[in-house]
C-alpha positions, 0 to 999 in steps of 0.5 A: 767776456767781449771781439776787437781788433788793433795794429800785465793774492787778494790782499796786496791788490787793494789800493795798488791801482787807480781806476781809469786813466793810467797810461802805460809808459813805453819800456825801452828794454822791450823790443817789439818783434818784427811785423811779418806776413801772417799765414793762416795754417790748417791744423789738427791734433791727432788727425788732419783737418782739410785746408781752408781756401783763402777765398772761402767766405764766412757764413752769417754767423761769423762775428764781424771784424771790428778792426781798423788794422788788418793782417796782411793776406797771404797765400794759404799753405797746406800744412798740418799741426800736431798741437800736443807736440807744439804744446810740449815744445812751447812749455817753457816759452814766455807769454810773449813768445806764445802770443806771437806764435798764435797771432802769426799762425792765425792772423785775423782768424784768432781773437783774445777773449777778454773778461775785464779782469787781469786778463788785460795782460793778454792785450798788452802782450798782443800789443808788444808783438807789433802784430794786428789783433782782435779782442772779444768780450761776452756782455752778459747784461749783468756785469759790474758798472766798473767792468763796463767802465774798464772796457771803455778805458781799454778801448781808448788806451789801445785804440781798439774796438772790443767785439761784444757778444750778447745773449739771445734776448728771447732766451734770457726773457724766457729764463727770467720769466720762468725762474726769476732773476736769481734762480742760480742761487737756488739751483746752480749757476750752469743754466744762467751761464749757459744762456748768458755766456756759453751760447754767445761764446759758441756763436763767437767762436764759429767765426774763428779758427783759434782763440786766446784765453787768460787761463792759468794753472793756479787759478782754479782747484781741480780744473786748470792745473793741467792746461797746456799752452796750446790745444785743440779745443775740446768743447767748441767748434770753429768756422769749419765745424766739427771736432778739431776745428778750433784751437785754443791758446793759453799764453799765461798758463804757466804764469802765477798770479803774482807775476801777472800783476807784476807785469801789469804794474811794470807796464803801467797797464789800466786795471779794473777798479774792482781789483782795488776793492778785493776782487781778483776773479771777476765775473757777473755782479751777482755771482762775484764778490771780493775775497779775504787775505789768504783765500783763493781767488776763485772763492769769490765766484759762486761762493754758495756752491761746492768749490771743486769745479768752479767753471761756468762752461766756457772752459768746460774741457778742463773738467774731468769726464766723470765731472762733466755731468755735474757741470751741466747740471745732470749729476748729483754732485757726488765726488768720484769714488776713485778720487775720494779714495786716493786723495791724501787726507788733511787736518792731521794733528793729535789735537784734532779728533776724527769723527766718523759718521756715527760719531758726528751723528751722536754729537749732533743728537746730544742736547747737553754736551760735556764740552763744546765742539768746533768741527770742520766739514771738509773734503781733502781735495778741496783747495779751500780746505787745504788753504785753511789747514794750517790755521785750523791745526794751529787753532786746535793746538791753542785750544788743547786743554781749554775744554773745547774739543776740535774735530773734523768730519770728512763730508764728501762722497757718500757722506755729502747728502747726509751733511747737506741735509743734517749739518748745514753743509753748503760748500767746503769747508763748512765750520760748525760750533756745538755748544754745551747746552744748545742742541743745534750746531751753529754755522760759522758765517764768515769766510775769514778762517784765520786763527783770531777770527775763529777764536772770536767766534768760539769765545762769543758762543761759549 
């Protein structure tokens, strides 16, 4: 992402915005909140953190303030805060109210984390409060050219300086020399993200008492569905050090993606030109691609990996404790047995054959099949599998009586290792076609999983 200071579904995004010079008209129905002095509160969640002295100086690790506007200094108050209680109280609050509360409480000790995507809405909300604010971003060195251009556009549009954080050159050099430029395609993205994103973020946050993110509950399957509007950061430390020393604000947690875009349009906010090319979630260039209509926005990130825990480590606290080892690269990728056992199954239709382990093994072993088969390897908890359920069931209905069998094989949990080794499983869902007279199954190569595309795939191979 990159710190600054100052004084808003894939298919409908295409072609909706021009790239750089959009200027936001002032909307007179929006009344700016009155500017007021900004107390810097001490805080805690279930425990008390000692108050911070107003005279305390930051250490050398603190990110320098690039602001031209500085929040007024006021006498610190000794106060504690229960952020779980505050999150419940503000659950129905608007993003503007949440942003105003965050900036009021922390003044110059809070900053907006900006990735160069639709989280530009955070900067617009901050501007509308009328309060000074800071913005930072992580420059990994591997962002798209369009994102760098967008950073420049935003700085000029809002009259701010983004405070960029960079990875340690020695660490990057060691990683690239030992494993190459694209090792993440082979052994996962966590190591590269840890060097290029997580550690620079950790340095940035050590200079703050709170930060503001653009996380939304609808963004990522399995990881962001329960994020509160404010919380004690479960993964990182602030300038005072120790657990509970950093507060994390998520003003748009309860806002859906389409409403973010409605806000951006209404306020005529500049947007990254990649959005008009089908990109929704935007990260580093090698690890981000556009998504197709009907695909989930996070499906364009690290697409070669399993879909459940698509986090780079910046929001590792969203991952359930039993999944943290996998995120850190220490786990074997197996899904928790309790989740696999209790989740509701999908692809339920009388026209679909449910294959057991022995059933899929027999099908794969046959060299001459009586009829061709189309089989989806799936996990019922996978949001991307859930998204294609309707089209796959409809396809099975169309193929009923055609001579092509349609089946499903649940390939998570204990079956995952077998599916990876023998059935070409890369990520969920994986779709295989078993021809009548060819022993090896053929993997469906496209991310477009609508009925017409799947039918074209089948017709080409019969």
